[in-house]
Residue, then its C-alpha position, 0 to 999 in steps of 0.5 A: x353606467x347609464x345612470x352615472x353618465x346621465x348624472x355627470x352630463x346633468x351636473x356638468x351642463x348645469x355648471x357650464x350654464x351657471x358659469x356662463x361657459x356654455x349653454x345648449x339653447x342657441x337663442x339663449x347664448x347671446x343673452x348669457x353674453x349680455x349678462x356677463x357684459x353687465x347688460x342684464x342682471x341675474x334675475x333677468x337672465x334666469x327669467x329669460x332662460x325659463x321663458x325661452x326653454x321651458x315650453x320646448x322642454x315640456x311640449x317637445x323634449x319630454x313627449x318626444x323622449x317618451x315616444x322613443x324611450x330615449x332622451x331627446x337632448x333638448x329635454x336634458x340640456x335645455x333644463x340644465x340651462x335653466x338650472x344653471x341660470x337660476x343658481x347664484x354665480x358663486x362657488x356655492x351656486x355652482x355646487x348647487x347647480x351641479x347637484x340639482x343638474x345631476x338629480x334632474x338627469x337621474x330623475x329624467x332617466x328614471x321617469x320620463x313621464x312624470x312632468x307630462x303626467x303632472x300637467x295631464x292632471x289638469x282639466x285641459x293639458x296644454x303642454x303640447x300646445x306650449x311647445x309652439x312657443x319655441x317653434x319659430x326660433x330655429x327657422x327665424x335664426x336663419x334670417x338674423x344675418x340679413x337683419x344684421x346686414x340691414x342694420x349695418x349696410x342699409x335696407x337694400x343690401x339687407x333685403x338682398x340677403x333676405x331674398x338669398x336666405x329665403x331662396x337657399x332655405x327653399x332649395x335645401x328644403x326641396x332638393x336637400x335630401x340625398x340617398x347614401x347607401x341604404x339611407x337618406x340624409x337631409x341637409x338642415x335648411x335653417x343652417x344652410x340658409x343662415x350660412x348663406x346669410x353669414x357669407x353675405x354678411x362677411x362679404x359686405x363687411x369686407x367691402x368697407x374700407x378699414x382704418x390702419x388698425x382695423x384688424x388689430x381692433x377686430x382681433x381685440x374685440x373677438x380675442x377675449x371671447x375666444x380666449x374665454x372659451x379656450x380657457x375652459x377647454x377641458x370642461x368642454x371636452x369632458x362634456x363632449x366626451x360624456x355626450x358621445x358616451x351617452x349617445x353610444x349607450x342609447x341614453x340620449x339623441x341630438x334630434x328627433x330624426x336620429x332619435x327615431x332611427x336610433x330607437x329602431x337600431x339603425x345606427x349608421x343612418x342615424x349617424x349620417x342624419x346627425x352628421x348632416x345636421x351638425x354640418x348645417x349648425x356650424x355657422x350658428x354655433x361658431x358665430x354665436x360663440x365668437x360674438x358672445x364668448x359662450x360655447x354650445x354645451x354640445x358644441x356643433x353636435x358632432x359628438x352625437x355623430x361620434x356616439x352613433x357611429x361608435x354605438x355600444x362602445x361608450x369608453x371609445x366614444x368618450x375618448x373620440x368625443x373628447x378629441x372632437x370637442x377639442x378640435x372644434x375649440x381649436x377651429x373656432x380660433x382659426x375661424x376668428x383669425x380668418x375673420x380678422x383679415x376682413x377690415x370692415x368686420x370690426x363692427x359686425x359683432x354689435x350688429x350680430x348681437x342686435x339682430x339676434x335679439x330682435x329675431x328672438x323677440x319677434x319669434x318668441x312673441x309669434x310663437x306665444x301667439x300661435x301657442x295661445x291660439x291653439x290653447x284657446x281653440x282646443x280648450x274652449x273653441x274661442x279663437x282670437x282670445x289667445x292672441x288678444x291675451x299675448x299681444x295685450x300682455x306684450x304691450x301692457x308690460x311696457x307700461x308696468x312699473x317693473x316690466x319683464x324683458x320683451x324676450x320673456x313676455x310671449x312665453x310667460x304670457x302663454x304659460x299664464x294663459x294656459x293656467x287661466x284656461x284651466x281655472x275657467x274650466x274648473x269653475x265652469x265658465x268655459x267647456x271643452x268643445x266636443x270633437x267633430 
């Protein structure tokens, strides 16, 4: 049953990505929306998917999975995001993505160590450092509402929202852990901070005086995206059921904290931890879904909670997970209709998309610099050269005949830098510094 479930998850997730119905990477969701709006082509979509997700899969997903002998969902669904985007947007491409996705799911379950071992054969294994490329995406996303407010309403209101976001983040980090029964539950600081920012974004937008048809225009603007998600409710619901079943079978887990608890057979504590995380991610998943028309492959991640609380009952977990995903899709529509009541929100979607892209550009560039610096320090001891390589690559790329998109420069430069370091080690121009 484990191999059947993991193969189905891999196949369906790849198809959802290929068709632009749902992806797992929150940062990739707006980019998929851009592709289906005709703003970028398929090659750019594939390159950006690889750049955003590859480092996190290799440096975070696979090593974390190996440590617990349970697949961290990032390891699986970030890769299916890549698989779906690389296959053509056609019937044959969809079938190919399903086949590759199923094969990958089976392969990752059968041998978690393969990819990490492959990189470990190099003189310097840079995979752990490569994980830093995506290290700032989650926390950086908390500030995108403040950036959107600044674009739409000016610097002062944007700065006010930024300060509130920072304050909420700090308070949740400091006081957001609660003891429930025998276990502890921690609120997601990034999700709560972003929720505060989104509330302020909606509040400021509601203060604007709308025209006579403001609500009608807003409904039309968001309704197409909502209908696109609801049209694919069955596929999304099956995906939710499969993820819940996989979690129930201890094949997968949604985050490192619940994964560690699941590995220790602390199912209730793992469920509570996953529940708190899911609550914190509601605003991110719902907001990006409404704006882009692309849903999360795991929804708001409540399906992991279902699987943990119904551990050992995969069939029942599938049914409840199916129902939970349907409920989420229904709530998205209600959330959109509620937003329609705010007359000044009709222009907010464009500012949300713009702010998301800007946050992604900066966070990926910063992550690339940090990762390259870690590589340089670990492989040669020459600090500064990693930052020089990534920053130089970012700026020179702008003058290339066929530049890659800014979002992809940081991760791609970091990967190239890691390979070059290994070449220098092989020919003897640099040497790994001795441990102190």
